[in-house]
N, CA, C, O and the ligand as a Tripos MOL2 file, in Angstrom:
@<TRIPOS>MOLECULE
protein
  277   275    70     0     0
PROTEIN
NO_CHARGES

@<TRIPOS>ATOM
      1 N          -3.2690  -13.7630   18.8270 N.3       1 VAL1
      2 CA         -4.1680  -13.1720   17.8250 C.3       1 VAL1
      3 C          -3.3800  -12.2690   16.9020 C.2       1 VAL1
      4 O          -2.6760  -11.3590   17.3400 O.2       1 VAL1
      5 N          -3.5120  -12.5360   15.6300 N.am      2 GLU2
      6 CA         -2.8000  -11.7050   14.6630 C.3       2 GLU2
      7 C          -3.7110  -10.6190   14.1380 C.2       2 GLU2
      8 O          -4.8450  -10.8710   13.7310 O.2       2 GLU2
      9 N          -3.2090   -9.4500   14.1560 N.am      3 VAL3
     10 CA         -3.9810   -8.3230   13.6460 C.3       3 VAL3
     11 C          -3.1450   -7.5680   12.6190 C.2       3 VAL3
     12 O          -1.9710   -7.2640   12.8320 O.2       3 VAL3
     13 N          -3.7890   -7.2820   11.5140 N.am      4 GLU4
     14 CA         -3.0630   -6.5850   10.4580 C.3       4 GLU4
     15 C          -2.8800   -5.1220   10.8350 C.2       4 GLU4
     16 O          -3.8370   -4.3760   11.0450 O.2       4 GLU4
     17 N          -1.6340   -4.7550   10.9080 N.am      5 LEU5
     18 CA         -1.3340   -3.3720   11.2670 C.3       5 LEU5
     19 C          -1.5650   -2.4640   10.0710 C.2       5 LEU5
     20 O          -1.2390   -2.7920    8.9300 O.2       5 LEU5
     21 N          -2.1250   -1.3430   10.3720 N.am      6 PRO6
     22 CA         -2.4170   -0.3790    9.3020 C.3       6 PRO6
     23 C          -1.1600    0.2910    8.7800 C.2       6 PRO6
     24 O          -0.7560    1.3550    9.2490 O.2       6 PRO6
     25 N          -0.5570   -0.3530    7.8070 N.am      7 ILE7
     26 CA          0.6620    0.2200    7.2330 C.3       7 ILE7
     27 C           0.3020    1.1050    6.0430 C.2       7 ILE7
     28 O          -0.3740    0.6870    5.1040 O.2       7 ILE7
     29 N           0.7670    2.3050    6.1200 N.am      8 TYR8
     30 CA          0.4950    3.2400    5.0420 C.3       8 TYR8
     31 C           1.7970    3.6080    4.3380 C.2       8 TYR8
     32 O           2.8650    3.6860    4.9460 O.2       8 TYR8
     33 N           1.6680    3.8280    3.0540 N.am      9 GLU9
     34 CA          2.8390    4.2160    2.2820 C.3       9 GLU9
     35 C           2.8780    5.7300    2.1390 C.2       9 GLU9
     36 O           1.8670    6.3890    1.8950 O.2       9 GLU9
     37 N           4.0560    6.2370    2.2990 N.am     10 PHE10
     38 CA          4.2370    7.6760    2.1620 C.3      10 PHE10
     39 C           5.3540    7.9660    1.1720 C.2      10 PHE10
     40 O           6.2550    7.1540    0.9590 O.2      10 PHE10
     41 N           5.2690    9.1240    0.5880 N.am     11 GLU11
     42 CA          6.3200    9.5370   -0.3320 C.3      11 GLU11
     43 C           6.7580   10.9490    0.0210 C.2      11 GLU11
     44 O           5.9560   11.8790    0.1080 O.2      11 GLU11
     45 N           8.0440   11.0660    0.2190 N.am     12 CYS12
     46 CA          8.5820   12.3740    0.5620 C.3      12 CYS12
     47 C           8.6390   13.2520   -0.6870 C.2      12 CYS12
     48 O           9.1840   12.8640   -1.7200 O.2      12 CYS12
     49 N           8.0770   14.4120   -0.5620 N.am     13 LEU13
     50 CA          8.0500   15.3110   -1.7120 C.3      13 LEU13
     51 C           9.3560   16.0870   -1.8350 C.2      13 LEU13
     52 O           9.5910   16.7940   -2.8150 O.2      13 LEU13
     53 N          10.1920   15.9380   -0.8240 N.am     14 ASP14
     54 CA         11.4630   16.6610   -0.8430 C.3      14 ASP14
     55 C          12.5460   15.8550   -1.5480 C.2      14 ASP14
     56 O          13.2100   16.3290   -2.4700 O.2      14 ASP14
     57 N          12.7020   14.6000   -1.0720 N.am     15 CYS15
     58 CA         13.7560   13.7730   -1.6540 C.3      15 CYS15
     59 C          13.1710   12.6480   -2.5110 C.2      15 CYS15
     60 O          13.8930   11.9640   -3.2370 O.2      15 CYS15
     61 N          11.8550   12.4700   -2.4140 N.am     16 GLY16
     62 CA         11.2120   11.4720   -3.2570 C.3      16 GLY16
     63 C          11.3330   10.0640   -2.7060 C.2      16 GLY16
     64 O          11.1460    9.0900   -3.4350 O.2      16 GLY16
     65 N          11.6410    9.9510   -1.4330 N.am     17 LEU17
     66 CA         11.7850    8.6250   -0.8450 C.3      17 LEU17
     67 C          10.4170    8.0320   -0.5120 C.2      17 LEU17
     68 O           9.5360    8.7090    0.0180 O.2      17 LEU17
     69 N          10.2680    6.7570   -0.8350 N.am     18 GLU18
     70 CA          9.0170    6.0790   -0.5180 C.3      18 GLU18
     71 C           9.2380    5.1490    0.6590 C.2      18 GLU18
     72 O          10.1260    4.2960    0.6280 O.2      18 GLU18
     73 N           8.4430    5.3090    1.6820 N.am     19 PHE19
     74 CA          8.6110    4.4950    2.8690 C.3      19 PHE19
     75 C           7.2470    4.1380    3.4430 C.2      19 PHE19
     76 O           6.2320    4.7740    3.1580 O.2      19 PHE19
     77 N           7.2710    3.0950    4.2620 N.am     20 GLU20
     78 CA          6.0330    2.6660    4.9050 C.3      20 GLU20
     79 C           6.0980    2.9940    6.3910 C.2      20 GLU20
     80 O           7.1650    3.0110    7.0040 O.2      20 GLU20
     81 N           4.9480    3.2460    6.9330 N.am     21 LYS21
     82 CA          4.9200    3.5850    8.3480 C.3      21 LYS21
     83 C           3.5960    3.1350    8.9520 C.2      21 LYS21
     84 O           2.5350    3.2150    8.3320 O.2      21 LYS21
     85 N           3.7020    2.6690   10.1670 N.am     22 LEU22
     86 CA          2.5040    2.2410   10.8650 C.3      22 LEU22
     87 C           1.7710    3.4520   11.4120 C.2      22 LEU22
     88 O           2.3190    4.2380   12.1860 O.2      22 LEU22
     89 N           0.5530    3.5810   11.0040 N.am     23 VAL23
     90 CA         -0.2190    4.7340   11.4470 C.3      23 VAL23
     91 C          -1.5120    4.2650   12.1020 C.2      23 VAL23
     92 O          -2.2690    3.4740   11.5410 O.2      23 VAL23
     93 N          -1.7290    4.7580   13.2570 N.am     24 ARG24
     94 CA         -2.9480    4.3830   13.9680 C.3      24 ARG24
     95 C          -4.0790    5.3390   13.6250 C.2      24 ARG24
     96 O          -3.9010    6.5460   13.4660 O.2      24 ARG24
     97 N          -5.2280    4.7380   13.5240 N.am     25 LYS25
     98 CA         -6.3920    5.5500   13.2030 C.3      25 LYS25
     99 C          -6.7180    6.4610   14.3720 C.2      25 LYS25
    100 O          -7.2240    6.0200   15.4050 O.2      25 LYS25
    101 N          -6.4330    7.6830   14.1990 N.am     26 SER26
    102 CA         -6.6600    8.6260   15.2790 C.3      26 SER26
    103 C          -7.6590    9.6990   14.8590 C.2      26 SER26
    104 O          -8.2010   10.4330   15.6850 O.2      26 SER26
    105 N          -7.8790    9.7630   13.5740 N.am     27 GLY27
    106 CA         -8.8250   10.7720   13.1080 C.3      27 GLY27
    107 C          -8.1060   11.8570   12.3440 C.2      27 GLY27
    108 O          -8.2500   11.9920   11.1290 O.2      27 GLY27
    109 N          -7.3390   12.6180   13.0710 N.am     28 SER28
    110 CA         -6.5970   13.6860   12.4260 C.3      28 SER28
    111 C          -5.4430   13.1040   11.6110 C.2      28 SER28
    112 O          -5.0860   11.9370   11.7690 O.2      28 SER28
    113 N          -4.8840   13.9050   10.7660 N.am     29 GLU29
    114 CA         -3.7850   13.4230    9.9390 C.3      29 GLU29
    115 C          -2.5770   13.0960   10.8200 C.2      29 GLU29
    116 O          -2.1930   13.8700   11.6970 O.2      29 GLU29
    117 N          -2.0000   11.9360   10.5590 N.am     30 PRO30
    118 CA         -0.8500   11.5200   11.3590 C.3      30 PRO30
    119 C           0.3790   12.3560   11.0400 C.2      30 PRO30
    120 O           0.5370   12.9040    9.9500 O.2      30 PRO30
    121 N           1.2330   12.4220   12.0450 N.am     31 GLU31
    122 CA          2.4570   13.1780   11.8400 C.3      31 GLU31
    123 C           3.5510   12.2340   11.3720 C.2      31 GLU31
    124 O           4.0940   11.4490   12.1480 O.2      31 GLU31
    125 N           3.8500   12.3250   10.1300 N.am     32 VAL32
    126 CA          4.8640   11.4550    9.5540 C.3      32 VAL32
    127 C           6.0060   12.2880    9.0160 C.2      32 VAL32
    128 O           5.8080   13.2830    8.3180 O.2      32 VAL32
    129 N           7.1950   11.8570    9.3560 N.am     33 ALA33
    130 CA          8.3720   12.5600    8.8710 C.3      33 ALA33
    131 C           9.2160   11.6180    8.0290 C.2      33 ALA33
    132 O           9.2750   10.4180    8.2930 O.2      33 ALA33
    133 N           9.8530   12.1570    7.0390 N.am     34 CYS34
    134 CA         10.6900   11.3490    6.1670 C.3      34 CYS34
    135 C          11.9100   10.8410    6.9400 C.2      34 CYS34
    136 O          12.6320   11.6180    7.5640 O.2      34 CYS34
    137 N          12.1250    9.5170    6.8850 N.am     35 PRO35
    138 CA         13.2560    8.9320    7.6090 C.3      35 PRO35
    139 C          14.5920    9.2600    6.9560 C.2      35 PRO35
    140 O          15.6500    9.0100    7.5320 O.2      35 PRO35
    141 N          14.5400    9.8070    5.7790 N.am     36 GLU36
    142 CA         15.7710   10.1150    5.0580 C.3      36 GLU36
    143 C          16.2350   11.5330    5.3450 C.2      36 GLU36
    144 O          17.3450   11.7660    5.8240 O.2      36 GLU36
    145 N          15.3580   12.4620    5.0370 N.am     37 CYS37
    146 CA         15.7380   13.8590    5.2200 C.3      37 CYS37
    147 C          15.0390   14.4800    6.4180 C.2      37 CYS37
    148 O          15.3810   15.5780    6.8580 O.2      37 CYS37
    149 N          14.0440   13.7480    6.9430 N.am     38 GLY38
    150 CA         13.3690   14.2390    8.1310 C.3      38 GLY38
    151 C          12.3510   15.3260    7.8020 C.2      38 GLY38
    152 O          11.8850   16.0500    8.6820 O.2      38 GLY38
    153 N          12.0230   15.4210    6.5410 N.am     39 GLY39
    154 CA         11.0660   16.4440    6.1440 C.3      39 GLY39
    155 C           9.6450   16.0160    6.4480 C.2      39 GLY39
    156 O           9.3260   14.8280    6.4700 O.2      39 GLY39
    157 N           8.8200   16.9830    6.6760 N.am     40 ARG40
    158 CA          7.4150   16.7010    6.9850 C.3      40 ARG40
    159 C           6.5530   16.8270    5.7450 C.2      40 ARG40
    160 O           5.3390   16.6270    5.7860 O.2      40 ARG40
    161 N           7.1860   17.1540    4.6710 N.am     41 ASN41
    162 CA          6.4440   17.3250    3.4330 C.3      41 ASN41
    163 C           6.2630   15.9770    2.7310 C.2      41 ASN41
    164 O           6.8060   15.7320    1.6540 O.2      41 ASN41
    165 N           5.4720   15.1060    3.3870 N.am     42 VAL42
    166 CA          5.2510   13.7780    2.8280 C.3      42 VAL42
    167 C           3.8120   13.6600    2.3520 C.2      42 VAL42
    168 O           2.9080   14.3440    2.8310 O.2      42 VAL42
    169 N           3.6410   12.7710    1.4000 N.am     43 GLU43
    170 CA          2.3030   12.5680    0.8520 C.3      43 GLU43
    171 C           1.8940   11.1140    1.0260 C.2      43 GLU43
    172 O           2.6470   10.1950    0.7060 O.2      43 GLU43
    173 N           0.6970   10.9310    1.5360 N.am     44 GLN44
    174 CA          0.2320    9.5630    1.7630 C.3      44 GLN44
    175 C          -0.1860    8.9300    0.4470 C.2      44 GLN44
    176 O          -0.9110    9.5160   -0.3580 O.2      44 GLN44
    177 N           0.3000    7.7110    0.2630 N.am     45 GLN45
    178 CA         -0.0280    7.0050   -0.9600 C.3      45 GLN45
    179 C          -1.2380    6.1070   -0.7320 C.2      45 GLN45
    180 O          -1.8000    6.0420    0.3610 O.2      45 GLN45
    181 N          -1.6080    5.4300   -1.7850 N.am     46 VAL46
    182 CA         -2.7580    4.5370   -1.6910 C.3      46 VAL46
    183 C          -2.4190    3.3810   -0.7590 C.2      46 VAL46
    184 O          -1.2720    2.9440   -0.6740 O.2      46 VAL46
    185 N          -3.4150    2.9120   -0.0830 N.am     47 SER47
    186 CA         -3.2130    1.8160    0.8580 C.3      47 SER47
    187 C          -2.5190    0.6490    0.1760 C.2      47 SER47
    188 O          -2.8230    0.2890   -0.9610 O.2      47 SER47
    189 N          -1.5760    0.0730    0.9110 N.am     48 ALA48
    190 CA         -0.7780   -0.9890    0.3260 C.3      48 ALA48
    191 C          -1.5650   -2.2860    0.2340 C.2      48 ALA48
    192 O          -1.2420   -3.1730   -0.5560 O.2      48 ALA48
    193 N          -2.5880   -2.3780    1.0450 N.am     49 PHE49
    194 CA         -3.3540   -3.6190    1.0640 C.3      49 PHE49
    195 C          -4.0110   -3.8570   -0.2890 C.2      49 PHE49
    196 O          -3.9290   -4.9510   -0.8480 O.2      49 PHE49
    197 N          -4.6480   -2.8430   -0.7970 N.am     50 ALA50
    198 CA         -5.3600   -2.9840   -2.0570 C.3      50 ALA50
    199 C          -4.3870   -3.2680   -3.1920 C.2      50 ALA50
    200 O          -4.6990   -3.9980   -4.1330 O.2      50 ALA50
    201 N          -3.2150   -2.6820   -3.0850 N.am     51 ALA51
    202 CA         -2.2520   -2.8270   -4.1650 C.3      51 ALA51
    203 C          -1.6730   -4.2410   -4.1910 C.2      51 ALA51
    204 O          -1.3730   -4.7950   -5.2480 O.2      51 ALA51
    205 N          -1.5250   -4.8060   -2.9860 N.am     52 ARG52
    206 CA         -0.9240   -6.1320   -2.9190 C.3      52 ARG52
    207 C          -1.9440   -7.2320   -3.1740 C.2      52 ARG52
    208 O          -1.5920   -8.3930   -3.3810 O.2      52 ARG52
    209 N          -3.1950   -6.8480   -3.1540 N.am     53 MET53
    210 CA         -4.2420   -7.8410   -3.3620 C.3      53 MET53
    211 C          -4.0940   -8.4920   -4.7330 C.2      53 MET53
    212 O          -4.1020   -9.7160   -4.8650 O.2      53 MET53
    213 N          -3.9630   -7.6600   -5.7290 N.am     54 THR54
    214 CA         -3.8540   -8.1810   -7.0830 C.3      54 THR54
    215 C          -2.4580   -8.7380   -7.3070 C.2      54 THR54
    216 O          -1.4540   -8.0740   -7.0500 O.2      54 THR54
    217 N          -2.4200   -9.9550   -7.7850 N.am     55 SER55
    218 CA         -1.1290  -10.5730   -8.0460 C.3      55 SER55
    219 C          -1.3090  -11.7010   -9.0590 C.2      55 SER55
    220 O          -2.3970  -12.2570   -9.2070 O.2      55 SER55
    221 N          -0.2570  -12.0120   -9.7270 N.am     56 GLY56
    222 CA         -0.3390  -13.0780  -10.7180 C.3      56 GLY56
    223 C          -0.6440  -12.5260  -12.1020 C.2      56 GLY56
    224 O          -1.0300  -11.3680  -12.2640 O.2      56 GLY56
    225 N          -0.4630  -13.3660  -13.0660 N.am     57 LYS57
    226 CA         -0.7020  -12.9280  -14.4330 C.3      57 LYS57
    227 C          -2.1940  -12.9770  -14.7830 C.2      57 LYS57
    228 O          -2.9380  -13.8390  -14.3160 O.2      57 LYS57
    229 N          -2.5830  -12.0520  -15.5930 N.am     58 GLY58
    230 CA         -3.9860  -11.9960  -15.9750 C.3      58 GLY58
    231 C          -4.3250  -13.0860  -16.9770 C.2      58 GLY58
    232 O          -3.5970  -13.3190  -17.9420 O.2      58 GLY58
    233 N          -5.4120  -13.7260  -16.7330 N.am     59 GLY59
    234 CA         -5.8230  -14.7940  -17.6330 C.3      59 GLY59
    235 C          -7.3210  -14.7640  -17.8500 C.2      59 GLY59
    236 O          -8.0520  -14.0940  -17.1210 O.2      59 GLY59
    237 N          -7.7650  -15.4770  -18.8330 N.am     60 PRO60
    238 CA         -9.2050  -15.5360  -19.1100 C.3      60 PRO60
    239 C          -9.9480  -16.2570  -17.9980 C.2      60 PRO60
    240 O          -9.6270  -17.3960  -17.6600 O.2      60 PRO60
    241 N         -10.9470  -15.5820  -17.4300 N.am     61 PRO61
    242 CA        -11.7030  -16.1880  -16.3210 C.3      61 PRO61
    243 C         -12.5660  -17.3440  -16.7810 C.2      61 PRO61
    244 O         -13.5590  -17.1560  -17.4850 O.2      61 PRO61
    245 N         -12.1860  -18.5110  -16.3860 N.am     62 GLY62
    246 CA        -12.9900  -19.6950  -16.7310 C.3      62 GLY62
    247 C         -12.7760  -20.1320  -18.1660 C.2      62 GLY62
    248 O         -13.6930  -20.1170  -18.9860 O.2      62 GLY62
    249 N         -11.5380  -20.5210  -18.4490 N.am     63 SER63
    250 CA        -11.2550  -20.9680  -19.8160 C.3      63 SER63
    251 C         -11.3890  -22.4760  -19.9060 C.2      63 SER63
    252 O         -10.4450  -23.1880  -20.2480 O.2      63 SER63
    253 N         -12.5860  -22.9400  -19.5910 N.am     64 CYS64
    254 CA        -12.8180  -24.3880  -19.5990 C.3      64 CYS64
    255 C         -13.7910  -24.7090  -20.7390 C.2      64 CYS64
    256 O         -14.9660  -24.3420  -20.7000 O.2      64 CYS64
    257 N         -13.2840  -25.3830  -21.7240 N.am     65 ALA65
    258 CA        -14.1120  -25.7010  -22.8710 C.3      65 ALA65
    259 C         -15.0910  -26.8320  -22.5190 C.2      65 ALA65
    260 O         -14.7120  -27.8450  -21.9300 O.2      65 ALA65
    261 N         -16.3360  -26.6300  -22.8900 N.am     66 PRO66
    262 CA        -17.3500  -27.6690  -22.6160 C.3      66 PRO66
    263 C         -17.1610  -28.8950  -23.4890 C.2      66 PRO66
    264 O         -16.5520  -28.8180  -24.5560 O.2      66 PRO66
    265 N         -17.6700  -29.9970  -23.0470 N.am     67 GLY67
    266 CA        -17.5830  -31.2250  -23.8350 C.3      67 GLY67
    267 C         -16.1970  -31.8110  -23.8040 C.2      67 GLY67
    268 O         -15.5160  -31.7570  -22.7790 O.2      67 GLY67
    269 N         -15.7870  -32.3510  -24.8780 N.am     68 GLY68
    270 CA        -14.4630  -32.9610  -24.9480 C.3      68 GLY68
    271 C         -14.5440  -34.4560  -24.7260 C.2      68 GLY68
    272 O         -15.5400  -34.9970  -24.2450 O.2      68 GLY68
    273 N         -13.4780  -35.0820  -25.0900 N.am     69 GLY69
    274 CA        -13.4520  -36.4800  -24.8140 C.3      69 GLY69
    275 C         -13.8390  -37.3070  -25.8760 C.2      69 GLY69
    276 O         -13.8490  -38.5290  -25.7340 O.2      69 GLY69
    277 ZN         12.7660   13.0320    2.3730 Zn       70 ZN70
@<TRIPOS>BOND
     1     1     2 1
     2     2     3 1
     3     3     4 2
     4     3     5 am
     5     5     6 1
     6     6     7 1
     7     7     8 2
     8     7     9 am
     9     9    10 1
    10    10    11 1
    11    11    12 2
    12    11    13 am
    13    13    14 1
    14    14    15 1
    15    15    16 2
    16    15    17 am
    17    17    18 1
    18    18    19 1
    19    19    20 2
    20    19    21 am
    21    21    22 1
    22    22    23 1
    23    23    24 2
    24    23    25 am
    25    25    26 1
    26    26    27 1
    27    27    28 2
    28    27    29 am
    29    29    30 1
    30    30    31 1
    31    31    32 2
    32    31    33 am
    33    33    34 1
    34    34    35 1
    35    35    36 2
    36    35    37 am
    37    37    38 1
    38    38    39 1
    39    39    40 2
    40    39    41 am
    41    41    42 1
    42    42    43 1
    43    43    44 2
    44    43    45 am
    45    45    46 1
    46    46    47 1
    47    47    48 2
    48    47    49 am
    49    49    50 1
    50    50    51 1
    51    51    52 2
    52    51    53 am
    53    53    54 1
    54    54    55 1
    55    55    56 2
    56    55    57 am
    57    57    58 1
    58    58    59 1
    59    59    60 2
    60    59    61 am
    61    61    62 1
    62    62    63 1
    63    63    64 2
    64    63    65 am
    65    65    66 1
    66    66    67 1
    67    67    68 2
    68    67    69 am
    69    69    70 1
    70    70    71 1
    71    71    72 2
    72    71    73 am
    73    73    74 1
    74    74    75 1
    75    75    76 2
    76    75    77 am
    77    77    78 1
    78    78    79 1
    79    79    80 2
    80    79    81 am
    81    81    82 1
    82    82    83 1
    83    83    84 2
    84    83    85 am
    85    85    86 1
    86    86    87 1
    87    87    88 2
    88    87    89 am
    89    89    90 1
    90    90    91 1
    91    91    92 2
    92    91    93 am
    93    93    94 1
    94    94    95 1
    95    95    96 2
    96    95    97 am
    97    97    98 1
    98    98    99 1
    99    99   100 2
   100    99   101 am
   101   101   102 1
   102   102   103 1
   103   103   104 2
   104   103   105 am
   105   105   106 1
   106   106   107 1
   107   107   108 2
   108   107   109 am
   109   109   110 1
   110   110   111 1
   111   111   112 2
   112   111   113 am
   113   113   114 1
   114   114   115 1
   115   115   116 2
   116   115   117 am
   117   117   118 1
   118   118   119 1
   119   119   120 2
   120   119   121 am
   121   121   122 1
   122   122   123 1
   123   123   124 2
   124   123   125 am
   125   125   126 1
   126   126   127 1
   127   127   128 2
   128   127   129 am
   129   129   130 1
   130   130   131 1
   131   131   132 2
   132   131   133 am
   133   133   134 1
   134   134   135 1
   135   135   136 2
   136   135   137 am
   137   137   138 1
   138   138   139 1
   139   139   140 2
   140   139   141 am
   141   141   142 1
   142   142   143 1
   143   143   144 2
   144   143   145 am
   145   145   146 1
   146   146   147 1
   147   147   148 2
   148   147   149 am
   149   149   150 1
   150   150   151 1
   151   151   152 2
   152   151   153 am
   153   153   154 1
   154   154   155 1
   155   155   156 2
   156   155   157 am
   157   157   158 1
   158   158   159 1
   159   159   160 2
   160   159   161 am
   161   161   162 1
   162   162   163 1
   163   163   164 2
   164   163   165 am
   165   165   166 1
   166   166   167 1
   167   167   168 2
   168   167   169 am
   169   169   170 1
   170   170   171 1
   171   171   172 2
   172   171   173 am
   173   173   174 1
   174   174   175 1
   175   175   176 2
   176   175   177 am
   177   177   178 1
   178   178   179 1
   179   179   180 2
   180   179   181 am
   181   181   182 1
   182   182   183 1
   183   183   184 2
   184   183   185 am
   185   185   186 1
   186   186   187 1
   187   187   188 2
   188   187   189 am
   189   189   190 1
   190   190   191 1
   191   191   192 2
   192   191   193 am
   193   193   194 1
   194   194   195 1
   195   195   196 2
   196   195   197 am
   197   197   198 1
   198   198   199 1
   199   199   200 2
   200   199   201 am
   201   201   202 1
   202   202   203 1
   203   203   204 2
   204   203   205 am
   205   205   206 1
   206   206   207 1
   207   207   208 2
   208   207   209 am
   209   209   210 1
   210   210   211 1
   211   211   212 2
   212   211   213 am
   213   213   214 1
   214   214   215 1
   215   215   216 2
   216   215   217 am
   217   217   218 1
   218   218   219 1
   219   219   220 2
   220   219   221 am
   221   221   222 1
   222   222   223 1
   223   223   224 2
   224   223   225 am
   225   225   226 1
   226   226   227 1
   227   227   228 2
   228   227   229 am
   229   229   230 1
   230   230   231 1
   231   231   232 2
   232   231   233 am
   233   233   234 1
   234   234   235 1
   235   235   236 2
   236   235   237 am
   237   237   238 1
   238   238   239 1
   239   239   240 2
   240   239   241 am
   241   241   242 1
   242   242   243 1
   243   243   244 2
   244   243   245 am
   245   245   246 1
   246   246   247 1
   247   247   248 2
   248   247   249 am
   249   249   250 1
   250   250   251 1
   251   251   252 2
   252   251   253 am
   253   253   254 1
   254   254   255 1
   255   255   256 2
   256   255   257 am
   257   257   258 1
   258   258   259 1
   259   259   260 2
   260   259   261 am
   261   261   262 1
   262   262   263 1
   263   263   264 2
   264   263   265 am
   265   265   266 1
   266   266   267 1
   267   267   268 2
   268   267   269 am
   269   269   270 1
   270   270   271 1
   271   271   272 2
   272   271   273 am
   273   273   274 1
   274   274   275 1
   275   275   276 2
@<TRIPOS>SUBSTRUCTURE
     1 VAL1         2 RESIDUE 1 A VAL
     2 GLU2         6 RESIDUE 1 A GLU
     3 VAL3        10 RESIDUE 1 A VAL
     4 GLU4        14 RESIDUE 1 A GLU
     5 LEU5        18 RESIDUE 1 A LEU
     6 PRO6        22 RESIDUE 1 A PRO
     7 ILE7        26 RESIDUE 1 A ILE
     8 TYR8        30 RESIDUE 1 A TYR
     9 GLU9        34 RESIDUE 1 A GLU
    10 PHE10       38 RESIDUE 1 A PHE
    11 GLU11       42 RESIDUE 1 A GLU
    12 CYS12       46 RESIDUE 1 A CYS
    13 LEU13       50 RESIDUE 1 A LEU
    14 ASP14       54 RESIDUE 1 A ASP
    15 CYS15       58 RESIDUE 1 A CYS
    16 GLY16       62 RESIDUE 1 A GLY
    17 LEU17       66 RESIDUE 1 A LEU
    18 GLU18       70 RESIDUE 1 A GLU
    19 PHE19       74 RESIDUE 1 A PHE
    20 GLU20       78 RESIDUE 1 A GLU
    21 LYS21       82 RESIDUE 1 A LYS
    22 LEU22       86 RESIDUE 1 A LEU
    23 VAL23       90 RESIDUE 1 A VAL
    24 ARG24       94 RESIDUE 1 A ARG
    25 LYS25       98 RESIDUE 1 A LYS
    26 SER26      102 RESIDUE 1 A SER
    27 GLY27      106 RESIDUE 1 A GLY
    28 SER28      110 RESIDUE 1 A SER
    29 GLU29      114 RESIDUE 1 A GLU
    30 PRO30      118 RESIDUE 1 A PRO
    31 GLU31      122 RESIDUE 1 A GLU
    32 VAL32      126 RESIDUE 1 A VAL
    33 ALA33      130 RESIDUE 1 A ALA
    34 CYS34      134 RESIDUE 1 A CYS
    35 PRO35      138 RESIDUE 1 A PRO
    36 GLU36      142 RESIDUE 1 A GLU
    37 CYS37      146 RESIDUE 1 A CYS
    38 GLY38      150 RESIDUE 1 A GLY
    39 GLY39      154 RESIDUE 1 A GLY
    40 ARG40      158 RESIDUE 1 A ARG
    41 ASN41      162 RESIDUE 1 A ASN
    42 VAL42      166 RESIDUE 1 A VAL
    43 GLU43      170 RESIDUE 1 A GLU
    44 GLN44      174 RESIDUE 1 A GLN
    45 GLN45      178 RESIDUE 1 A GLN
    46 VAL46      182 RESIDUE 1 A VAL
    47 SER47      186 RESIDUE 1 A SER
    48 ALA48      190 RESIDUE 1 A ALA
    49 PHE49      194 RESIDUE 1 A PHE
    50 ALA50      198 RESIDUE 1 A ALA
    51 ALA51      202 RESIDUE 1 A ALA
    52 ARG52      206 RESIDUE 1 A ARG
    53 MET53      210 RESIDUE 1 A MET
    54 THR54      214 RESIDUE 1 A THR
    55 SER55      218 RESIDUE 1 A SER
    56 GLY56      222 RESIDUE 1 A GLY
    57 LYS57      226 RESIDUE 1 A LYS
    58 GLY58      230 RESIDUE 1 A GLY
    59 GLY59      234 RESIDUE 1 A GLY
    60 PRO60      238 RESIDUE 1 A PRO
    61 PRO61      242 RESIDUE 1 A PRO
    62 GLY62      246 RESIDUE 1 A GLY
    63 SER63      250 RESIDUE 1 A SER
    64 CYS64      254 RESIDUE 1 A CYS
    65 ALA65      258 RESIDUE 1 A ALA
    66 PRO66      262 RESIDUE 1 A PRO
    67 GLY67      266 RESIDUE 1 A GLY
    68 GLY68      270 RESIDUE 1 A GLY
    69 GLY69      274 RESIDUE 1 A GLY
    70 ZN70       277 GROUP 0 **** ****
């Protein structure tokens, strides 16, 4: 059974490093430390799932001309 792990993006406010980390829903804020400088001053970014959902070039929805032929 495949289950999508809750990967959250974080950004270190100290060195500005952006990294992903698996965080389990525990309720309270997870303890995440920057893997670069080890600082705890990290900021959680928007969920990566929503960001990756949109992909491809934008085009007109339903550009099918009626009739023809
Ligand atoms: Zn850092």
